[in-house]
C-alpha positions in Angstrom: -81.3 110.2 57.2 -82.2 113.1 59.3 -81.7 113.4 63.0 -83.6 115.9 65.2 -82.1 117.5 68.3 -84.6 119.7 70.7 -83.7 122.0 73.2 -84.9 124.7 75.1 -87.6 123.1 77.8 -87.9 123.7 80.9 -89.8 124.9 84.1 -92.0 128.4 83.9 -94.5 130.0 85.7 -98.3 130.4 84.1 -98.0 133.4 81.9 -94.5 132.9 81.3 -92.6 132.0 77.7 -90.5 129.6 76.6 -89.0 128.8 73.0 -88.0 125.6 72.0 -85.5 124.9 69.1 -84.9 121.9 66.9 -82.2 121.4 65.0 -81.9 118.8 62.0 -79.0 117.2 60.6 -78.9 116.4 56.7 -79.0 119.2 53.6 -82.2 118.5 52.9 -83.8 120.8 55.8 -85.1 123.5 53.3 -87.8 121.2 51.7 -88.9 119.4 54.8 -92.5 120.1 56.4 -91.4 120.5 60.0 -93.8 120.1 63.1 -93.8 120.4 67.0 -96.1 117.8 68.8 -96.4 117.3 72.8 -97.6 114.7 74.5 -98.9 115.0 78.3 -99.0 112.2 81.1 -102.2 109.5 79.7 -102.9 111.4 76.9 -102.4 111.1 72.9 -99.5 112.7 71.2 -101.0 115.6 69.4 -100.2 117.9 66.8 -99.3 121.6 68.1 -97.6 123.4 65.0 -96.3 122.5 61.7 -94.7 124.8 59.0 -94.0 124.4 55.1 -91.3 126.4 53.1 -90.9 129.7 55.4 -94.5 131.1 56.1 -96.8 128.3 55.4 -98.0 127.3 59.2 -101.0 125.5 61.0 -101.5 125.6 64.4 -103.8 123.5 66.9 -106.9 125.6 68.1 -105.6 125.6 71.8 -102.3 127.5 70.9 -103.3 129.3 68.1 -102.5 133.1 68.9 -99.6 132.0 72.0 -97.5 130.1 70.1 -95.3 130.6 66.7 -93.5 128.2 64.7 -90.6 129.7 62.6 -87.8 128.1 60.6 -84.3 129.1 59.7 -82.8 127.0 56.8 -79.4 128.6 57.3 -79.1 127.3 60.6 -81.3 123.9 59.7 -83.1 124.8 63.2 -86.9 125.0 63.5 -88.6 127.1 66.5 -91.3 127.1 68.6 -92.2 130.3 70.9 -94.7 129.5 73.3 -96.1 132.9 75.5 -98.7 132.9 78.0 -98.1 129.6 78.8 -100.7 127.5 80.8 -100.6 124.5 83.1 -102.4 122.4 80.2 -99.6 123.0 78.0 -97.1 120.9 80.3 -96.2 118.0 78.2 -93.2 116.4 76.6 -92.3 118.5 73.3 -91.3 116.6 70.1 -89.9 117.9 67.0 -90.8 115.8 63.7 -90.8 115.3 60.1 -91.1 112.9 57.4 -88.7 112.2 54.6 -89.6 108.8 53.2 -90.4 107.6 56.7 -91.0 109.7 60.0 -88.6 111.2 61.8 -88.6 112.5 65.7 -86.8 114.0 68.0 -85.9 112.8 71.9 -88.4 115.0 73.4 -88.1 118.2 76.0 -89.9 118.6 78.8 -92.2 121.8 79.3 -93.5 122.3 83.0 -96.0 125.1 83.3 -96.5 125.5 87.2 -96.8 127.8 90.0 
């Protein structure tokens, strides 16, 4: 069983930055691939970034160069540093992993608006 709890969302002006955190329960965090997804109103949920181990990462083209995913295994936490935010980044952001089955966090809202 894995529980995921996100934090760090909020409102920010275009060009600003936010850092999302996702803390995982359980003692298997080190072996898990961790992902960040997002879902904007009226759109499908999409993969934003993923990390396997400490340094193998992948990003959606729309966020590459602006977002950075990282993890702290000692804290069982994965982060998403979001810089140069744009209005189109507005969405609910979800932490995700898979271990036998899929696990999702409750989501954290990010609003980018002037």
